[in-house]
C-alpha positions in Angstrom: 19.9 230.4 -33.0 18.7 231.4 -29.3 15.2 231.5 -29.0 13.5 235.0 -27.8 12.8 235.6 -24.2 9.4 235.1 -23.4 7.1 236.5 -21.1 8.3 234.1 -18.4 11.6 235.2 -18.9 11.3 239.1 -19.0 9.3 238.1 -15.6 12.8 236.9 -14.1 14.5 239.8 -15.5 12.2 241.8 -13.7 12.6 239.9 -10.6 16.3 240.2 -10.9 16.7 243.5 -11.4 14.6 244.3 -8.3 16.2 242.5 -6.5 19.0 243.6 -7.0 18.2 247.4 -6.6 16.4 246.5 -3.4 19.4 244.7 -2.0 22.3 247.5 -3.4 19.9 250.5 -2.1 19.3 249.3 1.3 22.2 247.1 2.1 25.0 247.6 0.0 25.0 251.4 -0.3 26.0 251.9 3.3 28.1 248.9 3.4 30.4 250.3 0.3 30.7 253.7 2.5 31.9 252.2 5.2 34.2 250.4 3.4 35.6 253.0 1.6 35.9 254.9 4.6 37.8 252.1 6.6 40.1 251.5 3.6 41.1 255.1 2.9 40.3 256.9 6.0 41.2 254.0 8.3 37.5 254.5 9.9 36.2 252.1 12.8 34.0 249.5 10.7 31.3 247.4 12.8 31.8 244.6 10.2 35.3 244.4 10.8 34.4 244.3 14.3 32.3 241.5 14.0 34.8 239.5 11.9 37.1 240.4 14.5 34.9 238.5 17.4 34.2 235.8 15.3 37.4 234.7 15.0 38.1 235.3 11.1 41.6 236.1 10.4 42.5 239.6 8.6 39.2 240.7 9.5 39.6 244.3 7.6 40.8 242.6 4.3 37.9 239.8 4.3 35.1 242.4 5.4 36.4 244.7 2.7 36.5 241.2 -0.2 33.0 240.1 1.3 31.1 243.5 0.8 33.1 243.8 -3.0 32.2 240.1 -4.0 28.4 241.0 -2.8 28.5 244.1 -5.0 30.2 242.1 -8.2 27.5 239.1 -7.7 24.5 241.5 -7.7 25.7 242.6 -10.4 26.3 239.3 -12.1 22.6 238.9 -11.2 21.6 241.9 -12.8 23.5 240.9 -16.4 22.5 237.3 -15.5 26.3 236.1 -15.8 27.2 233.2 -13.5 23.9 233.3 -12.3 23.7 230.3 -10.3 27.5 230.7 -8.6 26.2 234.7 -7.7 22.8 233.4 -6.3 24.7 230.3 -4.3 26.9 232.8 -3.2 24.2 235.7 -2.1 22.0 232.7 -0.6 24.8 231.6 1.6 26.1 234.7 2.7 22.3 235.8 3.8 21.8 232.3 5.5 25.0 233.3 7.2 23.8 236.8 8.0 20.6 235.4 9.4 22.4 232.4 11.6 25.3 234.8 12.7 23.8 237.7 14.5 24.9 240.6 12.8 23.8 243.5 11.4 24.7 244.3 7.6 22.4 247.4 7.6 19.0 248.7 10.1 16.7 247.7 7.3 18.0 244.1 6.9 15.4 242.5 9.1 15.0 238.4 9.6 11.7 239.3 7.1 13.9 240.5 4.7 16.4 237.9 4.9 14.2 234.9 4.4 12.8 236.9 1.1 16.3 237.5 -0.3 16.9 233.7 0.6 13.7 233.0 -1.7 14.6 234.8 -4.2 18.5 233.7 -4.4 17.3 230.1 -3.9 14.8 230.6 -6.8 17.6 231.6 -9.0 20.0 228.9 -7.8 17.6 226.4 -8.7 16.1 227.8 -11.7 18.8 230.2 -13.2 18.5 233.5 -15.3 16.1 232.8 -18.0 16.4 233.7 -22.0 17.1 237.3 -21.0 20.7 237.0 -19.7 24.2 236.7 -20.9 24.1 233.3 -19.8 21.6 232.2 -22.2 23.4 234.1 -24.8 26.5 232.8 -24.1 25.2 229.1 -24.0 23.7 229.9 -27.6 27.2 231.4 -29.1 28.7 227.9 -27.7 26.1 225.6 -29.2 26.4 227.6 -32.8 30.0 227.6 -32.7 30.1 223.6 -32.0 27.4 223.4 -34.8 29.6 224.9 -37.5 32.7 223.2 -36.7 
């Protein structure tokens, strides 16, 4: 069966968890609130305005989809499912936010973006470790292939 997670795997889990909590609290909560207000109350949203300025088609829908994908990717990082894909999406999003001058949250400074880029790049290259759903599913798949 799959080997038990070691201390480095627990360390990776803690890094994933702390990154997700920090990103969610400082960036994502405000975006989710604004997205909800935009969808339900038809409130103005600066992200939609920025998407409109950038020439992105259907900016209201795509801004909401973007925030939803950020949320799902962060949840995927914590759980450890499709970690590399989620890290790739978050890495590319963070790089785009750094390059294209638009602000998702007041606390999202260039220094914070660079730290997020480093963590997401590390997760993209290294994966999520043994304390993840990816590892458990891979172990189950190997066990199933070995039995047949």
